[in-house]
N, C-alpha and C positions, 0 to 999 in steps of 0.2 A: 292459836286463838282465833276467834272470829275477827274478820276485818273490822266489823262494827265495834267490837270490844277495843281494838287498838285505836280506832277513831275516837271513841268516847274517852278513853284514857288520855289521849293526846289533847283533847279539848279540855278535860278537867285540869290537866297540868297547866295548860296555856291560860286558863281562866285566872290563875294566880300570877301571871306574868303579862298583864294587859299592855305594857309598854315595851315589851321585849320579844318581838316576833322571832328573832334569830334564836334566842334561848329556848323559846317554845318549840321551834323546829328541832333543835338538837336534843332537847329533853323528850320530845315526842319519839324520835328515833330510838333513844336510849330506853324509853319505856317499852317499846316494842320488843327489844331484845330481852329485857328483864322479864316481861310478862310471858314471853315464849318459853322461858325456862320451866314454867309451871306446866306439868303434864296436863293435856287437855283433850286427849282421845282422838287425835286426827293422824297419828303416825301410820296406822294401818291404811287409811284412805290414801295417803301420799305414796306408800309402798305399792298399793294396788294400782295407782295412777302410773307410777314408773314402770311397772311390769306390764301395763296395758290391759289389766283385768277389768278395771272399772273407770275408764277414762270419762265416759259420759256422766256417770254419777259424780265424779270429782269435779267436772266442769259445772254441773248443775249446782253443786254445793257452793262453789266459788261465785257463781252467777247470782244465786239467791242472797248470799252474804253481801255481795256488791250492791245489789238493789236495796237491801235493808240499810246498808251504810249510807247510800244516797238519800234515802228517806229520812234517816237520822239527821244528816247534815241540813237538809231542807227544813226539817222541824226546828232544829237548833237555830238556824238563821232567821226564822220567823219569830223567835222569842225577843229579838231586839237586843243585840249584844253591845251596843254602844261603842266605846273606844276600844274594846277588846277584840273586835271583829278580825283584824289582821292576825293578831297573836293566836286566836283560836283556830283560824284557818291554817296557820303554820303548824300548830300543835297537831291538828288532824292530819295534815300532809306528812309530818314527821312520823306519826303513829302508823300510817298505812304504807309509807314509802318502801320499807324493807320488803313487804309482801309484793308490792308492785314490781320492784326490781327482780325479785325471784321469779315472778310470773313472766316478765319479759325475757329473762334468761331461759326459762323452761320452754317458751314458745319459739324464740328466735335463736337460741343457742349462741348468744353473743359471748365470745371468749373473754372479753375484758370484764365481764361480770361474774366469771367463775369464782374468783376470790370472794366476792360478796355472797354468792350462793353458799359456798363452804362456811363462811362466817355465820350466816343466818342459821344454817342447820347445825352448826356447833352449839349455838344457844338453844335452838329448838329441841335438839336431841340430848342435851346435857343430862337430863334426868329421865325423860320419857323413853329413851332407847331401852332402858332397863325397867322402868317403873311406869309404864303408860297405863291409862285406864281405858275402859270401853268407850266407844263413841257416845253411847247413851249417857254414861256417867259424865263424860267430858262436856256434852251438850248441856246437861242439867247444871253442872258446876259453872259453866260460862254464863248461862242465863241468870243464875243467882249473882255472880260477880258483876255482870252487866247491869242488873237491877240496882245493885249497891252503888255502882259508879254513877248511874243516872240519877239516883236520889241525891247524890252529892253535887251533881252538876246543875240540875234544874231547880 
């Protein structure tokens, strides 16, 4: 999933837990793994990244997604979140943390994160390893999913 989608999902969950930032963090992490089970068209991008075929385009994809996530967070916090600010922050952190840890593992090859990398891709590849969609279809599906989530959030 897009990092932005994980962030929005974490914020949406946290919105219902305004006084429990720890639960928002934990449920944000859980939502990441559950939503990654849904095939979303990026399996080929990751395989090409690993093989060295399209490292630049993979990095560009993640960079653009990271910038969009940052813009979403800035937009969200300009809405005035009142007492839910900490919980929503923790929900967003929980939603994006698994991808951040995978990225740290990929770049720095930290052995103590290898178990987490395997766990992440266990969920990510649960269905998509056999039934993935094209990147274009996955992109369209995620834009629709993201639009639906945003309509519930704002």
